[in-house]
Residue, then its C-alpha position, 0 to 999 in steps of 0.5 A: m207823668s209830671t205836669d211840670h214837663r207837659g210841653m217838653r218833648i219826649s225821647d224814644a227811651e222815655r216812650e219805651q218806658v211808657v210802653a213797658q208800663l202799659n205792657t205791665a198793666v195788660s199783664e196785670g189785667r188792668l187793660t184789655l188787649a184792644e185798649f193796650e193796642e190803642r194806647v201803645d199806638g197813641v204813645l208812639r205818636s206822641r211828641t210831648f209828655g203832655e200828649i202821653e199823659p192821657y194814656v197812663s193817667d188812670l194807671p198806678v204810678q210805677q215806683y222805681k227805687a234806684p240803689d243808694f250806693k254803688e262802687i266801681r273799681n278799676r285797676t290797669s283796665s278800661l271800663k265803659r258803661h253806656g246804654r241803659w243802666t241804673v244810676p245810684r244816688r251815690l257812686s264811688i269810682s276808684t281807678q288806678v292806671g286805667s280809664v273809666k268812661l261812664d255815659f249817662t245819656e240813656a241811664i235810668f235815674g231814681t233821683n235828681v241828684v247824683d253824688i260821685v266820689l272819684e279816687a283816681q291815680s294816673s288814670s283817665v275819667e270821662l263822664i258824659l251827662p244827659a242834656g240839661s244836667t249840671a255838674d259841680l266839680d268844686g269838691v275835686d282835689a286835683h294833684a298834677s291833674n287836668v279837670r275839665s267841665r264842659v257842662e252848665p253849672s246850673g240847670q233844671g236836669i239831673t245835678f251831679h256833685i263830683s268830689g274826691a282826689v285825683k292824682s296825675s289823672n285826666v278828668k273830663v265832664r261833658y255832654q254827648r257830642k252830635f254830628w248828623r247821625w253820629r253820637w259819641 
């Protein structure tokens, strides 16, 4: 755990990652079942990264390596990604007469910078970023298109650099919307 974020509140997904790390440690013989149960109970009660740190500080850090490049192609279809999925360092999105909706709010990142190259023709592209992340759309070359961003241009979270060419398309970059219990 990074000491820079000790006071930051931890999400349920991040708690699950720590529990998975503890599960791996018990399966490798690093923890007894009693220690495992005690640590899982503590992790589930924790509210910040600082509170979780004592439960994993004596365990080896799991190194996660995200793929460097991934290409998404979409032709006259609707493509959606949401939930837990792995985000590469560089992502290429190519779509023609289709719609692409990528929800990054629960995604797993191996890096703090993600480069997205868009090639869209007569399509709709919607990118839903995690809270605190930033987006730079200055590299997008738009022809008869609508490119909108409702995210902060600078911040401390994941940075998305978006570039490419869009023709007769609609590109929207935003954070997750919330109302009471609903998220979209």
